[in-house]
N, C-alpha and C positions, 0 to 999 in steps of 0.2 A: 300285310307284309308286302313291301314293294317288289316288283318283278326285277329280274336281273340284278339282284342284290349281291353284295359282297358275301362270300361263302364262309362266314365266321360271325360270331356275335359282335355287335357294335357296342362299345363301352363308353359310357358317359361318366366323367368324374366331377363331383360337386364337393368343393372344399370351402370351409369357412369356420369362424370361431364358434364357440358354443352358443346356441340359440340364434344363429345368423339366418335361419330359415331354410336350411338344407333339406330337411325332411318334407317340408311343405312344397318346395320346388320339385323334389324328386317324385312326390306323389302326383303332382299335377302333370308332369311329363309322362309318367307311366299311364295315367288316365287317357291322355291323348294317343299314345302309341298302342294302347290296348293292354290291359293288365295281364292278360294271358300270354302276351308276347314279351313281358318284361320281368326280370328278376332284380330285386333291389337288395344291395348289401351295404351294411353300415360298418365302417372300419373301426368304430368304437368297440366292436366285438373282439378286437385283437389287443385289448388292454392286457398288460402283464399282471396288474394287481387289481383286486376288487376295491370297493370304496373304503372298507375298514382298513385294509392294508395301506392304501394311499394316505389315509389320515394318520396312521401309525408311523409311517416312514417319511411323512412330510413331502411326498411327491405329488405331481400333477399329471392328470391324464393328457395334458397338452404337450408334455415332454416326450420327444421321440423315444427316449430311453425307457419309457414306461409302456411301450407298445412293441408288439412283435412285428416290426416292419418287414423283416425278411420273409415272414410267413405271408403277409399281405402280398408281397412281390410274387411269391411262388403261386399263390392262388389267383392273382390277376393273369399271370401267364397261362395257367391252366384254363381259366375261363375263356381267355382269348383264343385258345386252341381248341375250344369246344369240349373241354374235359370237366367232369364234375369235381367238386371240392367237398371236404369236410370242414365246415366253418364253425369256429367257436361262437358262443352266444353270451353276451353280457347284458344283464337286465338293468336298465336305468331305473326301474321302479324301486328296487332295493339294493342296487349296487353289487350284486353277486353274479357269479357265472352259472349258466344253466347247461343243460345237455346240448352237445354239438348238433349241428344240422347238416344233412346231406343236401347239397345244392347243385342242381344241374343247370347249365347255362341255357338261356333262351335267346331269341334273336337280338334282344336288347338287354344289356346289363347296365344298371345304374349303381354306381359306387359313391356313397356319400359319407363324409366324416371330417375329422380334424386335420389329418396328416396325409391325405391321399396324393399330394404332389411333392412330398418331402424327399423322395429319392428319384434319381433318373430312371431307374428300372420301372418304378410305378408309372411315372409320367409317360414312358414310351408305350404303355399299353392302352392309353385312352385315345379315342377318336375325337372326342369333344371334351374340353376342360373348362369348367365354370368356377369362378371364385365369388362367393357371396360376401359382400363388404358393406353391410348396413350402417347407417349412422350410429355411432357408438352409444349414445344415450337411448336410442330406440332399441338396440340390441339388449342393453341392460334391462329395459322394461320387459321385453319379450322373455328374457331369461328368468326374471323374477316370477312372471306369470306362469310360465311353463313348469319351473322347478317346484313351485309351491302347490300347483294343482295336479301335477302328474308324477312328480319324482319324490315326494315325501319330505321336502325341505321346508323350513320356515324362511320367511323373508330375511331374517337376520343371518341365517346360515348361507343363503345365496349371496348376500352382499359380502359376507366374510370370505366366501370362496372367490368371488371376483377380486377382492383386494389381494388375496393370497396369490392369485394367478396373474396379477397385473403386469409382471415382467415376462411371463411365459408367452403371452399372445404376440407381442412384437418380436420375440426371439424365435418362436417356432411356427406360428400360424401365419402371420401377416406376410413374411417373405415369400410364401407360396403364391401370392397374388401375381407375381411376375411371370409365372408359368402358364397362366390361364389364357384361353382364347377370348374369353369374355369375362369382365368383372362387372358384377351387378350390385348396385347400391340403392336400396330403398331408403327414402328420407322423407322427413316431414315437410309439408308445404309451409311457406312463410305464414306466420300468424296462427298456425295450427299445431302448437307444441304438444298438445294432448293426443294427437292422432296416432294410432298404432295399427290401423287396419286398412280398410278398403280405399280410403282417400289418400294414402301415401303416394308420393311420386316415386319413379324409379329411373335411375340413370344407368345405361349400359355402355361400358367402355369396350368397344369392338376392335380387337387387334387383327392385323392382317394375316395372322396365322391360320385363319379360316376365311373362305370366301363368303362373306355375309350377304344377305339378300339386298337387292337394290330397292331402297325405299324412297328414292328421290321423287318418284311420281306422286307421292302423298303430300309432298311439301308445297302444296299450292294453297290458294285462298280457301278452298273448301275443306281442307283437312288440317291445316297447319296449327290451328288452335288446339293446344294440349299435347303437341308433339313437336320435337325439334331434332334435327340431325346436323351435326356440326363437325368440322375438322378441328382437332385439338392436339395437344401434347400430353402424353400420360405422365405419371409421376417420375418416370425414368427419362423423360424428354423425348421418347419415341412417338412418332405420329400415330394417332388413332382416330376413329370416328366415335362420336358421342351421340347416342340415341337416348333422348330424354322423353319420357311419357308421364304426363301429370295425372294424378288421381281424379282431377276434375274433367278429364277428357270426356266429351259427350259420347253417348252410346253409338250414334251413327258414324262418328269419326273413328272410334275404336273398331267398329265393324268393318270399316274400309281397310284398316291394317290387317285385320283377320282375313278378309277376302284376298288381299294381296299375297299373304304368306301361304295360304292354302293353294292359291293359283300357281305358285312357284313350285309346288310339288304335286303335279297332276297324277303321278304314279301312286300317290297315297290317299286318293280321294275316298277309298273304302274306310280309312280311319276316321274321316270326317263324319261318316254316317252314324258313328257311335259316340261322337263328341258333341256335347251341348254347346251351341253357339253363344256368343256374347249376348245377343238379343234374347235368347231363351233363358239364360241365367239372370238377365236383368229383370225379367218378369217375376222371378221368385226371390229377387232381392238378396242374392248370395254371391255377389261378384265384386272383385277388384279388377277393373280394367287393366291396370299396369301389371298385376300379377298374372292374369290369364294370358296377356300378350307375351309376357316374358316366358311363360311355360311353352307357349306355342312356338316362339322363336327358337328355344332350345330343342324342341321336338323337330322343328324344321331341319336343324343341323344334324340330328340323329338320322332322319330319313335320307338326307343327302349323303351322309357317310355310308349308309346301308346300300345306296345306289352306286357307291364307289366314286362319287364326285369329289370327295375330299378325305377319303380314308387314308390313314398313314400306312 
């Protein structure tokens, strides 16, 4: 835990469509910050209807009207004020509601789900806001794999669900991207249409709503292969920085980015002692350089917020 920290929980919001990678990102950030220091909440737990009821009434979990957004707002305020909440629990395994949980806030709170930025009250309670926006065909493949292996669906049911929801995502999920401090897009390298994992590239759209780390020192001959940082215009025409990291980036170059980010948060070096480095993970062959660096970049912002450098 950094010294001289803000005297309240620091809250990270991660929003994106179904199977956009929210849980994976949240777990990686929690690993870096220290699992004992992090509580993770999924806003899917605040659905109004179970799976059978949604099928019966023809509604979608992506629709704000099918979720208790007012309760999410109240619980976020409570957590931010250091107060415990009684959280509902929705089981994705069978689509039913389970016994509620008593949740006490920890130094870091990670809130991930479909609709976390959909009201001003919710947005006002986050210190860092991330929107996950993977390439659509990639997201569909991730969803088919996840829902057939972990949630009891057949592939036909997953595809039918996607077709049914095709108008809900642009109406309810995608507009939330505009409120994020950082939009993160995993995408397939050219010529590797079948890639769905470690070799994916990632593009970070960095908005000036947060003071992002200065990475310009990396953009020299020794590091530039596999990483780029450019000025651009976002979809709304506003200026942003675009940080692009390729899945093909070599380990020693990825390690330089890792070293730079850790070096910018000297108050959190104790966290590094319990975090396996890129080189360590490379040795056991379970690593995506872009994913790990993305998780570290988000954790960097959480630590900075805890130190009061950009807390709202």
